[in-house]
py3Dmol code that shows the C-alpha trace and the ligand (Angstrom):
import py3Dmol

protein = """\
ATOM      1  CA  MET A   1      -0.095  -0.082  -0.143  1.00  0.00           C
ATOM      2  CA  ARG A   2       1.266   3.456  -0.767  1.00  0.00           C
ATOM      3  CA  LYS A   3       1.974   5.753   2.043  1.00  0.00           C
ATOM      4  CA  GLU A   4      -0.495   8.673   2.944  1.00  0.00           C
ATOM      5  CA  VAL A   5       1.628  11.861   2.753  1.00  0.00           C
ATOM      6  CA  VAL A   6       1.275  15.712   2.581  1.00  0.00           C
ATOM      7  CA  LEU A   7       3.364  17.116  -0.421  1.00  0.00           C
ATOM      8  CA  ILE A   8       4.888  20.504   0.042  1.00  0.00           C
ATOM      9  CA  THR A   9       6.690  22.083  -2.992  1.00  0.00           C
ATOM     10  CA  GLY A  10       9.095  25.097  -2.504  1.00  0.00           C
ATOM     11  CA  ALA A  11      10.130  23.451   0.851  1.00  0.00           C
ATOM     12  CA  ASN A  12      13.149  25.755   1.252  1.00  0.00           C
ATOM     13  CA  GLY A  13      11.262  29.057   0.775  1.00  0.00           C
ATOM     14  CA  GLU A  14       9.778  31.179   3.705  1.00  0.00           C
ATOM     15  CA  ILE A  15       6.401  29.644   3.924  1.00  0.00           C
ATOM     16  CA  GLY A  16       7.951  26.262   3.480  1.00  0.00           C
ATOM     17  CA  HIS A  17      10.109  26.725   6.504  1.00  0.00           C
ATOM     18  CA  GLY A  18       7.318  28.055   8.523  1.00  0.00           C
ATOM     19  CA  LEU A  19       4.915  25.086   7.556  1.00  0.00           C
ATOM     20  CA  ILE A  20       7.490  22.319   7.629  1.00  0.00           C
ATOM     21  CA  ALA A  21       8.604  23.436  11.237  1.00  0.00           C
ATOM     22  CA  HIS A  22       5.065  23.334  12.380  1.00  0.00           C
ATOM     23  CA  LEU A  23       3.827  20.321  10.670  1.00  0.00           C
ATOM     24  CA  GLY A  24       7.074  18.336  11.586  1.00  0.00           C
ATOM     25  CA  SER A  25       6.243  18.449  15.115  1.00  0.00           C
ATOM     26  CA  LYS A  26       2.968  16.567  14.461  1.00  0.00           C
ATOM     27  CA  LYS A  27       3.249  12.863  14.947  1.00  0.00           C
ATOM     28  CA  ASN A  28       0.568  11.645  12.475  1.00  0.00           C
ATOM     29  CA  ILE A  29       1.860  13.699   9.481  1.00  0.00           C
ATOM     30  CA  SER A  30       4.352  12.412   6.837  1.00  0.00           C
ATOM     31  CA  ILE A  31       5.833  15.174   4.724  1.00  0.00           C
ATOM     32  CA  VAL A  32       7.328  14.682   1.266  1.00  0.00           C
ATOM     33  CA  ALA A  33       9.035  18.001   0.656  1.00  0.00           C
ATOM     34  CA  MET A  34      10.242  19.003  -2.808  1.00  0.00           C
ATOM     35  CA  ASP A  35      12.695  21.791  -3.965  1.00  0.00           C
ATOM     36  CA  VAL A  36      15.059  22.668  -6.626  1.00  0.00           C
ATOM     37  CA  ALA A  37      17.880  23.204  -4.094  1.00  0.00           C
ATOM     38  CA  PRO A  38      18.923  20.818  -1.394  1.00  0.00           C
ATOM     39  CA  LEU A  39      16.749  20.799   1.691  1.00  0.00           C
ATOM     40  CA  ASP A  40      17.818  23.214   4.477  1.00  0.00           C
ATOM     41  CA  GLU A  41      19.466  21.039   7.147  1.00  0.00           C
ATOM     42  CA  ARG A  42      17.102  22.376   9.784  1.00  0.00           C
ATOM     43  CA  LEU A  43      14.116  20.933   7.950  1.00  0.00           C
ATOM     44  CA  ARG A  44      15.505  17.365   7.380  1.00  0.00           C
ATOM     45  CA  HIS A  45      14.304  15.774  10.557  1.00  0.00           C
ATOM     46  CA  SER A  46      10.779  16.889   9.920  1.00  0.00           C
ATOM     47  CA  CYS A  47      10.385  15.550   6.406  1.00  0.00           C
ATOM     48  CA  GLU A  48       9.753  11.788   5.815  1.00  0.00           C
ATOM     49  CA  HIS A  49      11.041  12.153   2.198  1.00  0.00           C
ATOM     50  CA  PHE A  50      12.712  14.869   0.225  1.00  0.00           C
ATOM     51  CA  ILE A  51      12.940  15.232  -3.422  1.00  0.00           C
ATOM     52  CA  GLN A  52      15.241  17.604  -5.050  1.00  0.00           C
ATOM     53  CA  GLY A  53      13.948  18.496  -8.377  1.00  0.00           C
ATOM     54  CA  ASP A  54      11.938  20.896 -10.513  1.00  0.00           C
ATOM     55  CA  ILE A  55       8.174  21.350 -10.685  1.00  0.00           C
ATOM     56  CA  LEU A  56       8.601  21.581 -14.416  1.00  0.00           C
ATOM     57  CA  ASP A  57       9.868  18.014 -14.624  1.00  0.00           C
ATOM     58  CA  THR A  58       6.829  16.089 -15.401  1.00  0.00           C
ATOM     59  CA  MET A  59       8.679  12.707 -15.297  1.00  0.00           C
ATOM     60  CA  LEU A  60       9.645  13.383 -11.711  1.00  0.00           C
ATOM     61  CA  LEU A  61       6.035  14.261 -10.844  1.00  0.00           C
ATOM     62  CA  GLY A  62       4.893  11.133 -12.513  1.00  0.00           C
ATOM     63  CA  ARG A  63       7.077   8.999 -10.371  1.00  0.00           C
ATOM     64  CA  LEU A  64       5.754  10.825  -7.288  1.00  0.00           C
ATOM     65  CA  VAL A  65       2.232  10.070  -8.121  1.00  0.00           C
ATOM     66  CA  ALA A  66       3.095   6.334  -8.397  1.00  0.00           C
ATOM     67  CA  GLU A  67       4.961   6.270  -5.157  1.00  0.00           C
ATOM     68  CA  PHE A  68       2.710   8.146  -2.611  1.00  0.00           C
ATOM     69  CA  GLU A  69      -0.762   8.589  -1.723  1.00  0.00           C
ATOM     70  CA  ILE A  70      -0.944  12.284  -1.603  1.00  0.00           C
ATOM     71  CA  ARG A  71      -3.751  13.673   0.876  1.00  0.00           C
ATOM     72  CA  THR A  72      -2.810  17.310   0.614  1.00  0.00           C
ATOM     73  CA  ILE A  73      -0.668  19.397  -1.572  1.00  0.00           C
ATOM     74  CA  PHE A  74       0.767  22.665  -0.348  1.00  0.00           C
ATOM     75  CA  HIS A  75       2.110  24.147  -3.631  1.00  0.00           C
ATOM     76  CA  LEU A  76       4.365  26.948  -2.286  1.00  0.00           C
ATOM     77  CA  ALA A  77       7.112  26.963  -5.078  1.00  0.00           C
ATOM     78  CA  SER A  78       7.089  30.282  -6.838  1.00  0.00           C
ATOM     79  CA  ILE A  79       9.287  33.069  -8.226  1.00  0.00           C
ATOM     80  CA  LEU A  80       8.297  36.357  -6.241  1.00  0.00           C
ATOM     81  CA  SER A  81       7.307  39.545  -7.742  1.00  0.00           C
ATOM     82  CA  THR A  82      10.549  41.529  -7.932  1.00  0.00           C
ATOM     83  CA  LYS A  83      12.482  38.645  -9.226  1.00  0.00           C
ATOM     84  CA  ALA A  84       9.976  37.749 -11.689  1.00  0.00           C
ATOM     85  CA  GLU A  85      10.298  41.107 -13.378  1.00  0.00           C
ATOM     86  CA  TYR A  86      14.017  40.382 -14.224  1.00  0.00           C
ATOM     87  CA  ASN A  87      12.954  37.339 -16.297  1.00  0.00           C
ATOM     88  CA  PRO A  88       9.233  37.364 -16.767  1.00  0.00           C
ATOM     89  CA  GLU A  89       9.143  34.421 -19.010  1.00  0.00           C
ATOM     90  CA  THR A  90      11.028  32.188 -16.753  1.00  0.00           C
ATOM     91  CA  ALA A  91       8.707  33.184 -13.861  1.00  0.00           C
ATOM     92  CA  HIS A  92       5.819  32.252 -16.001  1.00  0.00           C
ATOM     93  CA  ARG A  93       7.129  29.035 -16.666  1.00  0.00           C
ATOM     94  CA  VAL A  94       7.727  28.237 -12.929  1.00  0.00           C
ATOM     95  CA  ASN A  95       4.628  30.084 -11.480  1.00  0.00           C
ATOM     96  CA  VAL A  96       2.046  28.940 -14.216  1.00  0.00           C
ATOM     97  CA  GLU A  97       3.284  25.750 -15.946  1.00  0.00           C
ATOM     98  CA  GLY A  98       4.618  24.511 -12.453  1.00  0.00           C
ATOM     99  CA  THR A  99       1.349  25.002 -10.977  1.00  0.00           C
ATOM    100  CA  LEU A 100      -0.546  23.384 -13.889  1.00  0.00           C
ATOM    101  CA  ASN A 101       1.811  20.247 -13.441  1.00  0.00           C
ATOM    102  CA  LEU A 102       0.957  20.051  -9.738  1.00  0.00           C
ATOM    103  CA  LEU A 103      -2.989  20.631 -10.505  1.00  0.00           C
ATOM    104  CA  ARG A 104      -2.779  17.710 -13.012  1.00  0.00           C
ATOM    105  CA  LEU A 105      -0.803  15.610 -10.520  1.00  0.00           C
ATOM    106  CA  ALA A 106      -3.598  16.310  -7.969  1.00  0.00           C
ATOM    107  CA  VAL A 107      -6.417  15.347 -10.451  1.00  0.00           C
ATOM    108  CA  GLU A 108      -4.687  12.144 -11.162  1.00  0.00           C
ATOM    109  CA  GLN A 109      -4.066  11.435  -7.503  1.00  0.00           C
ATOM    110  CA  SER A 110      -7.773  12.163  -6.885  1.00  0.00           C
ATOM    111  CA  SER A 111      -9.103   9.923  -9.432  1.00  0.00           C
ATOM    112  CA  TRP A 112      -7.034   7.081  -8.075  1.00  0.00           C
ATOM    113  CA  GLN A 113      -7.999   7.736  -4.639  1.00  0.00           C
ATOM    114  CA  GLY A 114     -11.651   8.191  -5.406  1.00  0.00           C
ATOM    115  CA  ARG A 115     -11.671  11.552  -3.364  1.00  0.00           C
ATOM    116  CA  PRO A 116     -10.443  14.986  -4.131  1.00  0.00           C
ATOM    117  CA  VAL A 117      -6.986  15.746  -3.003  1.00  0.00           C
ATOM    118  CA  LYS A 118      -6.700  19.145  -1.177  1.00  0.00           C
ATOM    119  CA  PHE A 119      -4.691  21.635  -3.075  1.00  0.00           C
ATOM    120  CA  ILE A 120      -3.762  24.479  -0.905  1.00  0.00           C
ATOM    121  CA  TYR A 121      -2.349  27.393  -2.853  1.00  0.00           C
ATOM    122  CA  PRO A 122      -0.896  30.767  -1.665  1.00  0.00           C
ATOM    123  CA  SER A 123      -1.918  33.487  -3.923  1.00  0.00           C
ATOM    124  CA  SER A 124      -0.981  37.276  -3.000  1.00  0.00           C
ATOM    125  CA  ILE A 125      -2.124  40.771  -2.807  1.00  0.00           C
ATOM    126  CA  ALA A 126       0.053  41.073  -5.960  1.00  0.00           C
ATOM    127  CA  ALA A 127      -3.134  39.669  -7.807  1.00  0.00           C
ATOM    128  CA  TYR A 128      -4.640  43.323  -7.194  1.00  0.00           C
ATOM    129  CA  GLY A 129      -3.602  46.204  -9.299  1.00  0.00           C
ATOM    130  CA  LEU A 130      -4.889  49.818  -8.197  1.00  0.00           C
ATOM    131  CA  PRO A 131      -4.602  52.300 -10.903  1.00  0.00           C
ATOM    132  CA  SER A 132      -3.148  55.178  -8.678  1.00  0.00           C
ATOM    133  CA  LEU A 133      -2.113  56.203  -5.201  1.00  0.00           C
ATOM    134  CA  GLU A 134      -5.060  58.398  -4.827  1.00  0.00           C
ATOM    135  CA  ILE A 135      -7.426  55.548  -5.384  1.00  0.00           C
ATOM    136  CA  LYS A 136      -5.254  53.244  -3.217  1.00  0.00           C
ATOM    137  CA  LYS A 137      -5.774  55.674  -0.343  1.00  0.00           C
ATOM    138  CA  LYS A 138      -9.449  56.239  -1.109  1.00  0.00           C
ATOM    139  CA  VAL A 139     -10.515  52.562  -1.438  1.00  0.00           C
ATOM    140  CA  GLY A 140      -8.838  51.227   1.849  1.00  0.00           C
ATOM    141  CA  LYS A 141      -9.866  47.567   2.310  1.00  0.00           C
ATOM    142  CA  ILE A 142     -10.688  45.644  -0.689  1.00  0.00           C
ATOM    143  CA  ARG A 143     -12.615  42.502  -1.436  1.00  0.00           C
ATOM    144  CA  GLU A 144     -11.411  39.347  -3.424  1.00  0.00           C
ATOM    145  CA  ASP A 145     -13.318  40.378  -6.621  1.00  0.00           C
ATOM    146  CA  GLN A 146     -12.210  44.036  -6.827  1.00  0.00           C
ATOM    147  CA  TRP A 147      -9.213  45.817  -8.588  1.00  0.00           C
ATOM    148  CA  LEU A 148      -7.911  42.653 -10.178  1.00  0.00           C
ATOM    149  CA  LYS A 149      -5.480  44.436 -12.661  1.00  0.00           C
ATOM    150  CA  PRO A 150      -1.923  43.291 -11.600  1.00  0.00           C
ATOM    151  CA  ILE A 151       0.915  45.148 -13.266  1.00  0.00           C
ATOM    152  CA  THR A 152       3.560  42.317 -12.559  1.00  0.00           C
ATOM    153  CA  MET A 153       4.185  39.099 -14.180  1.00  0.00           C
ATOM    154  CA  TYR A 154       3.971  37.417 -10.587  1.00  0.00           C
ATOM    155  CA  GLY A 155       0.626  39.005  -9.922  1.00  0.00           C
ATOM    156  CA  CYS A 156      -0.568  37.919 -13.421  1.00  0.00           C
ATOM    157  CA  ASN A 157       0.528  34.500 -12.676  1.00  0.00           C
ATOM    158  CA  LYS A 158      -1.073  34.227  -9.198  1.00  0.00           C
ATOM    159  CA  LEU A 159      -4.458  35.599 -10.579  1.00  0.00           C
ATOM    160  CA  TYR A 160      -4.457  33.145 -13.504  1.00  0.00           C
ATOM    161  CA  CYS A 161      -3.459  30.146 -11.262  1.00  0.00           C
ATOM    162  CA  GLU A 162      -6.535  30.898  -9.085  1.00  0.00           C
ATOM    163  CA  GLN A 163      -8.621  30.690 -12.209  1.00  0.00           C
ATOM    164  CA  LEU A 164      -6.663  27.410 -13.175  1.00  0.00           C
ATOM    165  CA  GLY A 165      -7.473  26.157  -9.607  1.00  0.00           C
ATOM    166  CA  ARG A 166     -11.172  26.757 -10.466  1.00  0.00           C
ATOM    167  CA  TYR A 167     -11.169  25.231 -13.744  1.00  0.00           C
ATOM    168  CA  TYR A 168      -9.410  22.075 -12.488  1.00  0.00           C
ATOM    169  CA  THR A 169     -11.748  21.741  -9.579  1.00  0.00           C
ATOM    170  CA  TYR A 170     -15.015  21.898 -11.545  1.00  0.00           C
ATOM    171  CA  TYR A 171     -14.492  21.866 -15.332  1.00  0.00           C
ATOM    172  CA  TYR A 172     -11.527  19.801 -16.371  1.00  0.00           C
ATOM    173  CA  ARG A 173     -12.435  16.876 -18.507  1.00  0.00           C
ATOM    174  CA  GLN A 174     -16.131  17.580 -17.919  1.00  0.00           C
ATOM    175  CA  LEU A 175     -16.981  17.127 -21.458  1.00  0.00           C
ATOM    176  CA  ALA A 176     -14.955  13.845 -21.742  1.00  0.00           C
ATOM    177  CA  ALA A 177     -16.139  12.368 -18.387  1.00  0.00           C
ATOM    178  CA  ASP A 178     -19.269  14.265 -17.344  1.00  0.00           C
ATOM    179  CA  HIS A 179     -18.905  13.244 -13.902  1.00  0.00           C
ATOM    180  CA  GLY A 180     -20.146  16.463 -12.196  1.00  0.00           C
ATOM    181  CA  HIS A 181     -18.023  16.009  -8.983  1.00  0.00           C
ATOM    182  CA  MET A 182     -14.854  17.959  -7.906  1.00  0.00           C
ATOM    183  CA  ASN A 183     -11.770  16.798  -9.618  1.00  0.00           C
ATOM    184  CA  VAL A 184      -9.545  18.492  -6.830  1.00  0.00           C
ATOM    185  CA  ASP A 185     -10.354  20.420  -3.825  1.00  0.00           C
ATOM    186  CA  PHE A 186      -8.515  23.598  -4.638  1.00  0.00           C
ATOM    187  CA  ARG A 187      -8.248  26.206  -1.925  1.00  0.00           C
ATOM    188  CA  CYS A 188      -6.465  29.430  -2.075  1.00  0.00           C
ATOM    189  CA  LEU A 189      -5.200  32.264   0.280  1.00  0.00           C
ATOM    190  CA  ARG A 190      -4.384  35.747  -0.929  1.00  0.00           C
ATOM    191  CA  PHE A 191      -1.629  36.503   1.447  1.00  0.00           C
ATOM    192  CA  PRO A 192      -0.251  39.969   2.482  1.00  0.00           C
ATOM    193  CA  GLY A 193       3.393  40.684   3.083  1.00  0.00           C
ATOM    194  CA  LEU A 194       4.751  37.959   5.495  1.00  0.00           C
ATOM    195  CA  ILE A 195       7.338  38.577   8.280  1.00  0.00           C
ATOM    196  CA  SER A 196       9.166  35.829   9.860  1.00  0.00           C
ATOM    197  CA  SER A 197      11.703  36.120  12.764  1.00  0.00           C
ATOM    198  CA  VAL A 198      13.573  33.133  11.291  1.00  0.00           C
ATOM    199  CA  THR A 199      13.709  33.553   7.527  1.00  0.00           C
ATOM    200  CA  ILE A 200      14.147  36.418   5.038  1.00  0.00           C
ATOM    201  CA  PRO A 201      12.231  36.314   1.832  1.00  0.00           C
ATOM    202  CA  THR A 202      14.134  36.578  -1.523  1.00  0.00           C
ATOM    203  CA  GLY A 203      12.956  38.457  -4.515  1.00  0.00           C
ATOM    204  CA  GLY A 204       9.698  39.932  -3.302  1.00  0.00           C
ATOM    205  CA  THR A 205       8.503  43.518  -3.267  1.00  0.00           C
ATOM    206  CA  SER A 206       7.008  43.558   0.343  1.00  0.00           C
ATOM    207  CA  ASP A 207      10.503  42.358   1.573  1.00  0.00           C
ATOM    208  CA  TYR A 208      11.515  45.783   2.801  1.00  0.00           C
ATOM    209  CA  GLY A 209       9.561  44.950   6.033  1.00  0.00           C
ATOM    210  CA  PRO A 210      11.424  41.758   7.062  1.00  0.00           C
ATOM    211  CA  GLU A 211      14.696  43.170   5.720  1.00  0.00           C
ATOM    212  CA  MET A 212      14.555  46.326   7.750  1.00  0.00           C
ATOM    213  CA  LEU A 213      13.877  44.198  10.877  1.00  0.00           C
ATOM    214  CA  HIS A 214      16.590  41.570  10.168  1.00  0.00           C
ATOM    215  CA  HIS A 215      19.255  44.267   9.448  1.00  0.00           C
ATOM    216  CA  ALA A 216      18.500  46.193  12.550  1.00  0.00           C
ATOM    217  CA  ALA A 217      18.633  43.101  14.535  1.00  0.00           C
ATOM    218  CA  GLN A 218      22.063  42.227  13.084  1.00  0.00           C
ATOM    219  CA  GLY A 219      23.291  45.870  13.644  1.00  0.00           C
ATOM    220  CA  GLU A 220      23.525  46.574   9.909  1.00  0.00           C
ATOM    221  CA  PRO A 221      22.313  49.759   8.244  1.00  0.00           C
ATOM    222  CA  TYR A 222      19.396  49.390   5.795  1.00  0.00           C
ATOM    223  CA  ALA A 223      18.320  51.328   2.646  1.00  0.00           C
ATOM    224  CA  CYS A 224      14.526  50.867   2.414  1.00  0.00           C
ATOM    225  CA  PHE A 225      13.511  50.568  -1.256  1.00  0.00           C
ATOM    226  CA  VAL A 226      10.194  52.181  -0.734  1.00  0.00           C
ATOM    227  CA  ARG A 227       9.035  55.762   0.599  1.00  0.00           C
ATOM    228  CA  GLU A 228       8.121  56.231   4.377  1.00  0.00           C
ATOM    229  CA  ASP A 229       4.422  56.627   3.649  1.00  0.00           C
ATOM    230  CA  THR A 230       3.994  53.289   1.681  1.00  0.00           C
ATOM    231  CA  ARG A 231       1.207  51.180   3.230  1.00  0.00           C
ATOM    232  CA  LEU A 232       0.812  47.557   2.727  1.00  0.00           C
ATOM    233  CA  PRO A 233      -1.013  44.777   4.648  1.00  0.00           C
ATOM    234  CA  PHE A 234       1.349  42.298   6.607  1.00  0.00           C
ATOM    235  CA  MET A 235       0.995  39.317   8.702  1.00  0.00           C
ATOM    236  CA  THR A 236       3.423  37.206  10.829  1.00  0.00           C
ATOM    237  CA  MET A 237       4.567  33.765   9.630  1.00  0.00           C
ATOM    238  CA  PRO A 238       2.822  31.938  12.481  1.00  0.00           C
ATOM    239  CA  ASP A 239      -0.307  33.439  11.313  1.00  0.00           C
ATOM    240  CA  ALA A 240       0.461  32.532   7.709  1.00  0.00           C
ATOM    241  CA  VAL A 241       0.914  28.865   8.547  1.00  0.00           C
ATOM    242  CA  LYS A 242      -2.311  28.949  10.844  1.00  0.00           C
ATOM    243  CA  ALA A 243      -4.189  30.344   7.975  1.00  0.00           C
ATOM    244  CA  LEU A 244      -3.044  27.443   5.670  1.00  0.00           C
ATOM    245  CA  LEU A 245      -3.873  24.780   8.185  1.00  0.00           C
ATOM    246  CA  MET A 246      -7.387  26.340   9.068  1.00  0.00           C
ATOM    247  CA  LEU A 247      -8.239  26.522   5.256  1.00  0.00           C
ATOM    248  CA  GLU A 248      -6.952  22.955   4.864  1.00  0.00           C
ATOM    249  CA  CYS A 249      -9.150  21.824   7.639  1.00  0.00           C
ATOM    250  CA  ALA A 250     -12.297  23.692   7.050  1.00  0.00           C
ATOM    251  CA  PRO A 251     -15.272  21.543   6.041  1.00  0.00           C
ATOM    252  CA  GLN A 252     -15.914  21.786   2.346  1.00  0.00           C
ATOM    253  CA  GLU A 253     -19.473  22.610   2.719  1.00  0.00           C
ATOM    254  CA  LYS A 254     -18.578  25.794   4.690  1.00  0.00           C
ATOM    255  CA  LEU A 255     -16.555  27.219   1.773  1.00  0.00           C
ATOM    256  CA  THR A 256     -18.402  29.899  -0.283  1.00  0.00           C
ATOM    257  CA  GLN A 257     -15.506  30.657  -2.461  1.00  0.00           C
ATOM    258  CA  LEU A 258     -12.179  29.288  -3.568  1.00  0.00           C
ATOM    259  CA  VAL A 259      -9.930  32.343  -2.861  1.00  0.00           C
ATOM    260  CA  TYR A 260      -9.872  34.003   0.472  1.00  0.00           C
ATOM    261  CA  ASN A 261      -8.039  37.199   1.622  1.00  0.00           C
ATOM    262  CA  VAL A 262      -6.326  36.931   4.761  1.00  0.00           C
ATOM    263  CA  THR A 263      -4.439  39.745   6.650  1.00  0.00           C
ATOM    264  CA  SER A 264      -3.557  41.226  10.100  1.00  0.00           C
ATOM    265  CA  PHE A 265      -2.156  44.682  10.206  1.00  0.00           C
ATOM    266  CA  SER A 266      -1.365  47.482   7.806  1.00  0.00           C
ATOM    267  CA  PRO A 267       1.556  49.737   8.787  1.00  0.00           C
ATOM    268  CA  THR A 268       3.389  52.121   6.672  1.00  0.00           C
ATOM    269  CA  ALA A 269       7.205  51.637   6.189  1.00  0.00           C
ATOM    270  CA  GLN A 270       7.707  54.508   8.635  1.00  0.00           C
ATOM    271  CA  GLU A 271       5.496  52.849  11.337  1.00  0.00           C
ATOM    272  CA  ILE A 272       7.628  49.760  10.769  1.00  0.00           C
ATOM    273  CA  TYR A 273      10.839  51.679  11.147  1.00  0.00           C
ATOM    274  CA  LEU A 274       9.414  53.276  14.428  1.00  0.00           C
ATOM    275  CA  ARG A 275       8.677  49.914  15.988  1.00  0.00           C
ATOM    276  CA  ILE A 276      12.227  48.596  15.040  1.00  0.00           C
ATOM    277  CA  LYS A 277      13.958  51.821  16.229  1.00  0.00           C
ATOM    278  CA  LYS A 278      12.219  51.306  19.555  1.00  0.00           C
ATOM    279  CA  ALA A 279      13.648  47.870  20.014  1.00  0.00           C
ATOM    280  CA  PHE A 280      16.920  48.449  18.378  1.00  0.00           C
ATOM    281  CA  PRO A 281      17.780  52.144  19.024  1.00  0.00           C
ATOM    282  CA  ASN A 282      20.926  51.981  17.034  1.00  0.00           C
ATOM    283  CA  ALA A 283      19.177  50.995  13.917  1.00  0.00           C
ATOM    284  CA  VAL A 284      20.312  52.957  10.907  1.00  0.00           C
ATOM    285  CA  VAL A 285      17.593  53.039   8.174  1.00  0.00           C
ATOM    286  CA  THR A 286      17.508  55.327   5.223  1.00  0.00           C
ATOM    287  CA  PHE A 287      14.448  55.798   2.731  1.00  0.00           C
ATOM    288  CA  GLU A 288      15.841  55.462  -0.780  1.00  0.00           C
ATOM    289  CA  PRO A 289      12.932  54.444  -2.926  1.00  0.00           C
ATOM    290  CA  HIS A 290      13.516  52.381  -6.024  1.00  0.00           C
ATOM    291  CA  ALA A 291      11.280  53.589  -8.653  1.00  0.00           C
ATOM    292  CA  ALA A 292      10.081  50.417 -10.174  1.00  0.00           C
ATOM    293  CA  ARG A 293       9.604  48.489  -6.878  1.00  0.00           C
ATOM    294  CA  GLN A 294       7.727  51.527  -5.523  1.00  0.00           C
ATOM    295  CA  ALA A 295       5.515  51.483  -8.630  1.00  0.00           C
ATOM    296  CA  ILE A 296       4.647  47.789  -7.855  1.00  0.00           C
ATOM    297  CA  VAL A 297       3.697  48.362  -4.132  1.00  0.00           C
ATOM    298  CA  ASP A 298       1.783  51.623  -5.017  1.00  0.00           C
ATOM    299  CA  THR A 299      -0.539  49.302  -6.938  1.00  0.00           C
ATOM    300  CA  TRP A 300      -0.944  46.950  -4.151  1.00  0.00           C
ATOM    301  CA  PRO A 301      -3.816  47.548  -1.722  1.00  0.00           C
ATOM    302  CA  ALA A 302      -3.220  49.290   1.653  1.00  0.00           C
ATOM    303  CA  ASP A 303      -5.559  46.750   3.259  1.00  0.00           C
ATOM    304  CA  VAL A 304      -7.644  43.854   2.360  1.00  0.00           C
ATOM    305  CA  ASP A 305     -11.145  42.739   3.512  1.00  0.00           C
ATOM    306  CA  ASP A 306     -10.829  39.243   5.046  1.00  0.00           C
ATOM    307  CA  SER A 307     -14.294  38.922   6.237  1.00  0.00           C
ATOM    308  CA  ALA A 308     -15.197  36.087   3.891  1.00  0.00           C
ATOM    309  CA  ALA A 309     -12.405  34.036   5.595  1.00  0.00           C
ATOM    310  CA  ALA A 310     -13.626  35.009   9.004  1.00  0.00           C
ATOM    311  CA  ASN A 311     -17.157  34.016   8.321  1.00  0.00           C
ATOM    312  CA  ASP A 312     -16.719  30.896   6.416  1.00  0.00           C
ATOM    313  CA  TRP A 313     -13.833  29.197   8.384  1.00  0.00           C
ATOM    314  CA  GLY A 314     -13.313  31.427  11.443  1.00  0.00           C
ATOM    315  CA  TRP A 315     -10.140  33.103  10.290  1.00  0.00           C
ATOM    316  CA  ASN A 316      -8.758  35.396  13.045  1.00  0.00           C
ATOM    317  CA  PRO A 317      -4.990  36.330  13.192  1.00  0.00           C
ATOM    318  CA  ASP A 318      -3.261  35.716  16.607  1.00  0.00           C
ATOM    319  CA  TYR A 319      -0.880  38.600  16.086  1.00  0.00           C
ATOM    320  CA  ASP A 320      -2.174  42.101  15.605  1.00  0.00           C
ATOM    321  CA  GLU A 321       0.643  44.743  15.042  1.00  0.00           C
ATOM    322  CA  GLU A 322       1.304  45.211  18.741  1.00  0.00           C
ATOM    323  CA  ARG A 323       1.606  41.520  19.539  1.00  0.00           C
ATOM    324  CA  ALA A 324       3.467  40.753  16.305  1.00  0.00           C
ATOM    325  CA  PHE A 325       6.222  43.138  17.076  1.00  0.00           C
ATOM    326  CA  ASN A 326       6.368  42.882  20.912  1.00  0.00           C
ATOM    327  CA  GLU A 327       5.447  39.136  21.539  1.00  0.00           C
ATOM    328  CA  TYR A 328       6.903  37.510  18.341  1.00  0.00           C
ATOM    329  CA  LEU A 329       9.099  39.293  16.095  1.00  0.00           C
ATOM    330  CA  ILE A 330      11.345  41.371  18.463  1.00  0.00           C
ATOM    331  CA  PRO A 331      11.905  38.831  21.215  1.00  0.00           C
ATOM    332  CA  SER A 332      12.408  35.959  18.871  1.00  0.00           C
ATOM    333  CA  ILE A 333      14.734  37.916  16.476  1.00  0.00           C
ATOM    334  CA  LYS A 334      16.836  39.194  19.505  1.00  0.00           C
ATOM    335  CA  ALA A 335      17.141  35.551  20.591  1.00  0.00           C
ATOM    336  CA  ARG A 336      18.155  34.479  17.166  1.00  0.00           C
ATOM    337  CA  TYR A 337      20.888  37.035  16.694  1.00  0.00           C
ATOM    338  CA  LEU A 338      21.935  36.777  20.277  1.00  0.00           C
ATOM    339  CA  GLN A 339      21.489  40.623  21.051  1.00  0.00           C
ATOM    340  CA  PRO A 340      21.552  41.490  24.789  1.00  0.00           C
ATOM    341  CA  GLU A 341      18.083  42.554  25.849  1.00  0.00           C
TER     342      GLU A 341
END
"""
ligand_1 = """\
7
LIG
N 5.449 38.910 -0.785
C 5.376 38.796 -2.214
C 6.297 39.585 -2.952
O 6.522 40.665 -2.545
C 4.008 39.130 -2.520
O 3.183 38.054 -2.470
O 6.448 39.391 -4.111
"""
view = py3Dmol.view(width=600, height=400)
view.addModel(protein, "pdb")
view.setStyle({"model": 0}, {"cartoon": {"style": "trace"}})
view.addModel(ligand_1, "xyz")
view.setStyle({"model": 1}, {"stick": {}})
view.zoomTo()
view.show()
């Protein structure tokens, strides 16, 4: 009999770290992790199996289907927004074709198992695109179905993959099979910027938040690549992991949509700086906006409406801004870099 496992792609990434560290402590879960690079040593003991390989390698994915009974897929592998702009076509291949490959794998698994495999997909505030700063300021919180005109390849990829998830769930092979049931149980979260005390993201455009914090904690100066007044929604990594697991566990009949906003707090870059300065009085931060990256975050919403997630599956973050900095980020990062209190 094949072994029942949870498959996590992009295992070495920020969310991968947070999720594997959390799931690895649970006795009844076997993790099959996948990444293009060798697995981070710190995650090894939490994973039953590690596959080093590319999500574009369909042969490799085929072998995976044959070997394991996959209950849930957390498809985290992705090229983030800033990095994607340097090579949009490569980003498209990884972000879209890679997701397509995983969706097909999920459908195949579901049909073997006779039940839909859960496919948990992190989308992003990058799926939004507000036309001007004035409108960004005016509209405030936005719903899942508003302002969907992304200006980045990453944002376009995320928005389209949300649609692919819907297509594979309800319509794939309908004409050929006419079976009228879910092919796969696709569930998606639109994440805001994420901040972890353990890892730093690479290639994103909300990275100034975590970068500012990690530089300050290590006593290094930081040139912030957006203006002081830039406002974006953020949440802590523990809350991101909590959201992924809550959505995974939610009873299907409670879900009224496939894509859910989740968020916690919405500081400006200046407000992040002030919190950091309070904890690390010697922090040196300058604001040196990078025009292209600034243009990207100016199209992302200042806040998102996550009431659908709250109503349907009880979403509620553990860390508001105060708790995020005072009870999670600052103490844990001080411990990490061994700064005296
Ligand atoms: N944090 C991501 C980025 O900046 C957005 O999802 O690209």
